[in-house]
C-alpha positions as CSV (number, residue, x, y, z in Angstrom):
1,X,107.0,234.4,126.9
2,X,103.4,233.0,126.9
3,X,102.3,230.1,129.0
4,X,101.1,227.0,127.1
5,X,98.7,224.2,128.2
6,X,97.3,221.0,126.8
7,X,94.0,219.5,128.1
8,X,93.5,215.8,127.5
9,X,90.4,213.7,127.5
10,X,90.9,210.5,129.4
11,X,89.0,207.4,128.2
12,X,90.1,206.5,124.6
13,X,92.7,209.3,124.6
14,X,95.2,208.8,127.4
15,X,94.1,205.3,128.4
16,X,92.4,202.4,126.7
17,X,89.8,201.8,129.5
18,X,87.4,199.8,127.4
19,X,88.3,196.3,128.9
20,X,87.5,197.4,132.5
21,X,84.4,199.5,131.4
22,X,83.2,196.3,129.6
23,X,83.5,194.3,132.7
24,X,81.6,196.8,134.8
25,X,78.9,197.1,132.1
26,X,78.5,193.4,131.9
27,X,78.3,193.2,135.7
28,X,75.1,195.3,135.5
29,X,73.7,193.6,132.4
30,X,74.2,190.2,134.0
31,X,72.1,191.3,137.0
32,X,69.4,192.4,134.6
33,X,69.4,189.1,132.8
34,X,71.0,190.4,129.6
35,X,73.7,189.0,127.4
36,X,77.2,190.5,127.8
37,X,78.4,193.1,125.4
38,X,81.7,192.8,123.6
39,X,84.7,195.1,123.5
40,X,83.8,196.5,120.1
41,X,80.3,197.5,121.3
42,X,81.7,199.1,124.4
43,X,84.1,201.2,122.4
44,X,81.1,202.8,120.7
45,X,79.1,203.3,123.9
46,X,81.8,205.1,125.9
47,X,82.0,208.9,126.0
48,X,78.9,210.2,127.8
49,X,79.4,208.8,131.3
50,X,78.3,205.6,133.1
51,X,74.6,206.2,132.9
52,X,74.8,206.3,129.1
53,X,77.0,203.3,129.1
54,X,74.4,201.3,131.0
55,X,71.4,202.5,128.9
56,X,73.3,201.9,125.6
57,X,74.2,198.4,126.8
58,X,70.6,197.7,127.5
59,X,69.5,199.1,124.2
60,X,71.9,196.8,122.4
61,X,70.7,193.7,124.3
62,X,67.0,193.9,124.0
63,X,66.0,197.5,124.8
64,X,65.3,199.5,128.0
65,X,62.8,197.9,130.4
66,X,59.6,199.8,130.8
67,X,59.9,202.4,133.5
68,X,63.7,201.7,133.8
69,X,65.4,203.8,136.6
70,X,69.1,203.9,135.8
71,X,70.2,205.4,139.2
72,X,70.5,202.3,141.4
73,X,72.3,200.5,138.5
74,X,74.5,203.5,138.0
75,X,75.6,203.4,141.7
76,X,76.3,199.7,141.4
77,X,78.3,200.3,138.2
78,X,80.4,202.9,139.9
79,X,81.0,200.7,143.0
80,X,82.0,197.7,140.8
81,X,84.2,199.8,138.5
82,X,86.0,201.6,141.4
83,X,86.9,198.1,142.7
84,X,88.1,196.9,139.4
85,X,89.4,200.1,137.7
86,X,92.7,199.0,136.4
87,X,92.6,195.3,135.6
88,X,93.0,195.7,131.8
89,X,93.3,199.4,131.2
90,X,96.5,200.4,129.3
91,X,98.3,203.7,128.6
92,X,98.4,204.3,124.9
93,X,101.9,203.9,123.2
94,X,104.0,207.1,123.1
95,X,102.0,208.9,125.8
96,X,104.5,209.0,128.6
97,X,107.4,210.3,126.4
98,X,105.0,213.1,125.2
99,X,104.0,214.0,128.8
100,X,107.6,214.0,129.8
101,X,108.5,216.4,126.9
102,X,105.6,218.7,127.6
103,X,106.5,218.8,131.3
104,X,110.1,219.6,130.5
105,X,108.9,222.4,128.3
106,X,106.9,223.9,131.2
107,X,103.5,223.2,129.7
108,X,100.5,223.1,132.0
109,X,98.7,219.7,131.6
110,X,95.1,218.9,132.6
111,X,92.4,216.3,132.1
112,X,88.8,217.1,131.2
113,X,86.7,214.0,131.1
114,X,83.2,212.7,131.4
115,X,84.4,210.1,133.9
116,X,83.7,211.0,137.5
117,X,86.5,213.1,139.0
118,X,87.3,210.7,141.8
119,X,87.4,207.7,139.4
120,X,89.6,209.6,137.0
121,X,92.1,210.5,139.8
122,X,92.0,206.8,141.0
123,X,92.8,205.5,137.5
124,X,95.5,208.0,136.8
125,X,97.1,207.2,140.2
126,X,96.9,203.5,139.5
127,X,98.7,203.9,136.2
128,X,101.4,206.3,137.6
129,X,100.1,209.3,135.5
130,X,98.5,211.5,138.1
131,X,101.7,213.6,138.8
132,X,101.7,214.9,135.3
133,X,98.4,216.7,135.6
134,X,97.8,220.0,137.4
135,X,94.0,219.6,137.1
136,X,91.5,216.7,136.7
137,X,87.9,217.8,136.0
138,X,85.0,215.4,135.6
139,X,81.2,215.9,135.0
140,X,80.6,216.0,138.8
141,X,83.3,218.7,139.4
142,X,80.9,221.5,138.3
143,X,77.8,219.4,137.8
144,X,78.0,219.6,134.0
145,X,79.6,217.5,131.4
146,X,81.3,218.0,128.0
147,X,80.6,219.2,125.4
148,X,79.6,222.1,127.5
149,X,82.9,224.2,127.6
150,X,82.7,225.0,131.3
151,X,84.5,221.8,132.5
152,X,87.3,222.6,129.9
153,X,87.6,226.2,131.1
154,X,87.7,224.9,134.7
155,X,90.5,222.5,133.9
156,X,92.5,225.4,132.4
157,X,91.8,227.7,135.3
158,X,93.0,225.2,137.9
159,X,96.4,225.2,136.2
160,X,96.9,228.7,137.5
161,X,98.5,230.0,134.3
162,X,98.4,233.6,133.1
163,X,96.4,233.8,129.8
164,X,97.8,230.5,128.4
165,X,97.6,229.4,124.9
166,X,95.8,226.1,125.1
167,X,94.5,223.2,123.0
168,X,92.6,220.0,123.6
169,X,93.5,216.4,122.7
170,X,90.6,214.0,122.4
171,X,89.2,211.0,120.6
172,X,85.5,211.8,120.0
173,X,82.9,214.2,118.6
174,X,82.3,215.2,122.2
175,X,85.8,216.4,122.6
176,X,85.8,218.3,119.3
177,X,82.5,220.0,120.1
178,X,84.0,220.9,123.5
179,X,87.0,222.5,122.0
180,X,84.9,224.4,119.4
181,X,82.7,225.7,122.2
182,X,85.7,226.8,124.2
183,X,87.3,228.5,121.1
184,X,90.5,226.4,121.2
185,X,92.2,224.1,118.6
186,X,91.8,220.4,119.0
187,X,93.9,217.4,118.1
188,X,92.2,214.1,117.6
189,X,93.4,210.5,118.0
190,X,91.8,207.8,115.9
191,X,92.4,204.9,118.3
192,X,89.7,205.8,120.8
193,X,85.9,205.5,121.2
194,X,83.7,206.8,118.4
195,X,81.1,205.3,116.1
196,X,82.5,207.1,113.1
197,X,86.1,208.0,112.1
198,X,87.1,210.9,114.3
199,X,88.3,212.8,111.2
200,X,84.7,213.1,110.2
201,X,84.1,215.6,113.0
202,X,86.6,218.2,111.7
203,X,89.4,218.4,114.3
204,X,92.3,220.7,113.5
205,X,94.7,217.7,113.4
206,X,94.5,213.9,113.5
207,X,97.5,212.0,114.8
208,X,97.8,208.3,114.6
209,X,100.4,207.9,117.4
210,X,101.5,210.2,120.3
211,X,104.9,210.3,118.6
212,X,103.3,212.7,116.2
213,X,101.8,215.0,118.8
214,X,104.6,217.4,119.6
215,X,104.9,218.9,116.1
216,X,101.1,219.2,115.9
217,X,101.0,221.0,119.3
218,X,103.9,223.3,118.4
219,X,102.2,224.2,115.1
220,X,98.8,224.9,116.5
221,X,100.0,226.9,119.5
222,X,102.8,228.6,117.6
223,X,105.4,227.7,120.2
């Protein structure tokens, strides 16, 4: 019998983290004399890491200052976010029953995200989700981010399964490009963070609720 695995994105897929990412972004913008960004803006900015979140926030509130160095603001963002990581973030409906069902069926489960690995683990622990996942891989784990497929392959390898059939679940073009580069099917959720409808990026399936995930997974993995 083959092994099966599902690798999930984190922000906008497992957890609605936009409220806390908005607060951290506005903490930086306030220090730079900019207006705060709203939740709908942040939902479009998320997906490429904290540096991109800061620079996109600046671009939306007057443009990047000349000679802008993101690094000190990035470190301030990470420090603030780490201290306020789970004030408003919420698990998406239906996720926990799906994770329970996959676990009971002996699926390997992993997370492949463009959030730093340590912050990802901290958030999953705060929400009581960490125990479900045999691997958590961020852009700092290997020093490279999605859509490069190497973080995805690393998240699968850390599960320790023998030649598993595997797919990805994500909410954005980045996740779909990652799955395509890794040569695996991808299920998309439309409630995450993307400037266009996620169906436009050509996933294998789009599910509107995690209650719909099990049959899609079973079909795509032939299990």
